[in-house]
N, C-alpha and C positions, 0 to 999 in steps of 0.2 A: 208372645211371639214378636211383638214390636221391637223388643230388645234384640232378638236374633236378626231381624230385618236391618236394624241400624248397624249392628256389628258386621253383618254381611256387606253392607254398603261401604263401611270403613275399610274392610279388606279389599273390596273391589277397587276402591280409590288407590290403595297401596299398589295393587297389581297393575292397575292402569298406568300409574306413574312410572313404574319400572318398564312396562311395555313401551310407553311413549319415549322414554329415555333411550331404550335400546333401538327404537326406530330412528332416533336422531343419530345414534352412533353407527348403526349398521344398515339403515334403510330397511327394505323389505326382502333382504337376502333369504329369509326363511321361506319365501314363496317357492323356492326351487325344491324344497323338501317334499317328498312323498309322505303321505300320512303314516306309512309304516316306519319311516325314519323319525318322524315326530314321536310315534309310540315308543321307539327305542330310546330316544332322548329323555322322555318322561320316565321310562323304566330306569335309566341310569340315575336320575335324580332321586327317585323313590328308593332305589337300592342303596344309594349313599345315605339317605336318611335312616334307613333301617340299620345299616352298618354302624353309623354313629350312635344310634339308640342302643345297640347291643354292646358296643365297645365302651360307651360312655365318654368318648373323647374323639377329637378329630385332629389331624395333622395339618389340614388346610384351614386357614383362619377365616372360615365362613361357616356359620351355624346352619341349623336345619330350616330356619324360617325363610331365608332366601331360596332354598331348594323347593319348599312348598309353593312359594310365589312363582318359581320357574315352572313347576308342574301345572299350576293354574294357567299361566300364560301360554305354555306349549299346548295345553289342551284346547284353549281357545283358538290358537293357530291351526290346530288339527281340524277343528270344526269349520273354520274358514276355508281350509283346503278342501274339505269334503264338499262344501257348498260351491266353491269356485272352480275347483280342479287345480292341478299343479301348474300347468303351463299356460293358462289362459292369459294372465297378465302378471308377469314377474315383478315389474316395477309398480308399486302401489303407493299413492301419496298418503301421508299420515292421516289426513281427514277421512279418507275412505276406510283405511285400516281401523281408525278409531270408531267409526260408525259400525263396522262389522264386529269389532271387539265388544262394543256396548250391547249390540243386538244379541250376541251369543251369551254374554254375561247375564243379560236380562232373562233370556230363556232358561238358563241354568238356575237363576234365582227363583223364577216362577215355579220351576220343578221342585226346587228345595222347599219352598213355602208349602206347596201341596203335600209333599211327602212329610215335611216336618209336622204338619197338622195331623196326618194319619198316624205317625210314629210318636207323637207327643214329645218331640225334642229328645228322643232317646240318646242321640249323639252326645248330649251334655254329660252323660254318665259313662262315656267311653274314654279309653286312654288314647293319647296321641299315637302310641305304638300300634294300637288296634286299627286306628284310621289308616296308618301307613300300610299295615298288612292288607287291608281291604283294597287300598289303591293298587298295591302290587297284584292282588288277585284279579282286579278289574283289568289291569294291563295284560296279564296273561290271557284273559278272555279275549281282549281286543286282538292280541297277537294270533290267537287261534282262529278268530273270525277272519283276520287278514289272510292267514295261511289258507283258509277255505274260500278265498276270493270273495269275501263278503257274504257268503251264503250261510244262513242259519236255519235250523229246523223250527225251533220254538222260542229262541232267545231274541232279545233286543239286539239291535245293530250296534256298530261301533260308536255312533253318535250318542246313543243313550249312555254307553259306558264312559265316554269322554265327559258328558254332563255330570255323571255321578262322581267321576274323579275330581272334577272342579269342585263339586260340593263337599266331598270329604276333605279336600285340601283346604277349602275355606273354613270348615269346622276346625281343622287342626290349627290354622292360623288364628282363629278366634280364641281357641284355648291357650295358645302360646301368648297372644296379646294380653290375655287375662292373667298370665303368669301361673296358670294351673299346672303346667308341666314345663320343664326346661328342655 
């Protein structure tokens, strides 16, 4: 599992670099978004990945790897929004954003390591297309919870689903980095 931990950290570094570069370009404009809007943005990216997987081609010159990175980063943004609220502080300096980003990534990684132990790295035998489908299912769950105003009877909340979405996306990125699937 130390290989998985190192690969996870490598993917985190890739995602963090994109996040920081987007912060340089756009600042913290994402702070205006409600978590439901972030959920929809993640859905668009996951749906595009599935569409490309099914069609075997894309007309926009951007593959699925950047989309998985986007899913990870938007999921972290959603967790930050859940923590801070939407309108508390719209302008956020990059240092604070980076600290929050790292905190939520560490929480997701710790969850992954615990689950990875229990499931014995079963994700390594999964297809990237299956990981995509699970992400879409988790997003539909999040949308339902949001439509129910956050109320659940026996299910985990949206934060748990965002963490799972991060981890399934990281698994897909690891597999793509290994060249397991195109």
